[in-house]
N, C-alpha and C positions, 0 to 999 in steps of 0.2 A: 425884093419884091415878089420875084415870079417862084424862088427858095420857098416861101413864106405862104403863098398858095397854092404850092404844089405840096406841102408840108400839110396842109387844111383839107386840102382833097384829100391825101392817104386818111386822114383819121375820118374824115365823116364815114370814106369806104369802110373802116374800120367799125364806126359804127355802125353801119348797118349790115354787117357782117358780122356783126356780136352775136354766140349763140343764145338762147334761148335761157332760162332761169333751170337751174336743176333742181330747183328746193318744192317745185310741186308736184303733190299725189296725190292719188285717188286708192279708195277701200276695194278692193280687192274681196269679193263676198266667196267666191268660192276654195281661197284659201284663207281667209281670215286675216289676209296681211291687207297694210297698204305698203302701195307701190309707186315708184317713181311715174311720172310721164314721159315717154320717149321723148327725144330730140325731134324725131319726124311728129309726131300728133302736135307737140309745142306750136312747131311749124308751122302746122296746117291751121292750126291757131290762129297765128299771126298774122297769116293768107288771109283769112276771113275776116281779120279784125281789117283788113288794110282795102279787104272789097268795098268797104263798108260807102255808103255815098258820106262826101266828107262830115256832112253837119251830123253824122248818127258815130261819128268818130270821138271817141276820147280826147279832150283837152281840156286846158285850161283857158277859162273865161274872166272876162269880168263882171261883177254883177251889183247890182243893187239893191239890199235889200235889212230889214231890221232882226234877222233872224240868226242866233247865235252861230257860232262857228259848231261845225260837227251837226249840223243840221240837215236833213234829205228832203228837197224841194221836188216832186214829183210832177211835170207839166205833161199830162197825156195827151193836150189837144195838139203840141208840137212835138212830142214821143223826146221828153229829154229828162235827166234827171240826173239833177244837181246833189253835190258835197259840197255844204258852206264851205270857204278855206278861213275867212274874214279878211281884215285890210281890202275888203273890195274884191276878193277873187273866188273861184270856187272852182271845180271839177266838173265838168261837163259831159255827163255819156247819153247814147244812143239809147234806147228803150222800145219795145214793144209793148202793145197795151189793150186794153179790152175792145172787142171784137163788138158793134150794134147792139145794144140792148145789156154789155155788163161793164158800161163806163160808171165810173162813182169820185166821189171825192170825200176830203174829210182830212182830220188830224189823226195818225196814229202812232206806235211807237215799237221800234223793235222787242220784241218779249224772246225772241229764240233764235237760235242759226243754227246750221248744219252743215259739216264739210260731205257734197256728193249726199246730199239726203234721198233717205226714202221717197217714194209717194204713196200716200193712200186716197184715190180722186172722192170726191165728197159723193153720197151719198146719191145726191137731185143730178148731178152729172153724170151718176154711172147710168141714171135710169136716163136722162134724155141724149145721152150718147148711144146706148141701145134703140132708142126710136127711131135713131140716126143710120142705124146699121154697123154700127161700131160699137165692137165689144172692149172693154177696159178690165182692168186688171180688179183685184181685190186690193193689193199691194202690189208695188213692184221697188224690186230693191235698186236702192243708189248705184250708179255708174250711169259709161257715156250713152247709153241709148236711152237713159231716162230722163224726162220732160221737165224736169227740176234741176239740169245740168249739175254743174260743180259745186254750184254754197246755192242755201239758200237762207234770210230773213224773213222770220214771220211776225206778221204785223198783229198787232195786240191795239185791241182799244180798253179801257177802262178793265184791265188784268184779263181779258180775256181773247182767245183769239180769235180773229176777224175771219177765219178761213182765206185771207189775200196773205201774197208772199210778194218778195223780190226775190228772184231769183236767175240762174243761169237759164241756158236752153241749149239741145241737139238741134235745134233748128234756126240757126243765123240769119238765115236770111229774111226772116218774120220780124227783124230790128227795124223800127219807123216806119211798123204796120198794125194795123188794128187785127189780131189776132186771137188774143188770149181769152181765159174767160173772167177776166179782172184783176188776176196776176201783170204784175210790172216785170218781163222779164229782160236781161239784158245777156249781151255775148259773156260766153262763158271768161274770159280772161279779163274784162271789164267787170262782171260781180265779184269774181276772187280778189281784182283792185280794190274793191269799195268794201267786201266782205273783213278784210285787213285794216280799216279805220274806223268803221262804224260799227258803236260797241254796243249790246246789249242796253235800251233805255233808249237810243238815239230817238229823238222826234222825226217824224216822217209826214211831212205836207201832200196830200196830195191833190193836184187842182183835177177839175174834169175836164169830159173831153169838149167844153163848149165852152172851154177857156175864162169862165166866170171867178171875180177874185183875183186874177192872176195880178193888176197892176196894184195892190194892195200887198202883193207878197215879196214881190221881187221884179227885178228888170235886166234883163240880157244886153251887155253893151257890146258882147262879141270876142274870138277869139283874143288873148293874148300875145301882141306880135313880139316876136325875138329873134334876134340879131346871129349869124352864121357861131358866132364865139360861145352866144348862149346854148346852142343848139349842141354844139359839143361837149361845153363842158358843164353844163348845168348853170344855174343862175337864170 
């Protein structure tokens, strides 16, 4: 019995020490090439993920909803984004949302996707920020300093760009807060995870800051509890 417990402890240690994925890349506009993100950069992103409050860390939860698998539900009141998996399950992510006066609700769809996207601030944002003493660029190339982060999914309504996005962030401490101008921001590691699963045309339901209509859309029954063997070997 002790041998079995010791073996599981070793496996658990290996799981924690496992290297980050080597598949992540970012576009270097100086060289015009895609380059691998270094192990140190990946480890920093993983550390930022672990430093999030538990309720905003990515996890599998039980959900009650009539929405089809593949649907995205964003609850801006609770600062959660759900990717509906089916069979009563969903992947839940923590998000940062619009600050006071920039909240909204409604149904959208993903009309476009981009990796390490460039950023063109809307004209009204440039004017608003200038009045506050902050000068925004007319355009910023994609990269680690770009406020759209590692990935962006552009939300469309009626076939037109709504100017709202689900995107990464270079300010991971803002997850769980009302900080944006209406876009839904995620940890770079989370938005990359979602990006690989959400195709163009994906339905996106956004619940407003007052939480109105939530009960008719979904109910979150909490994280799925897994035993040690499931954590170590999957399932």
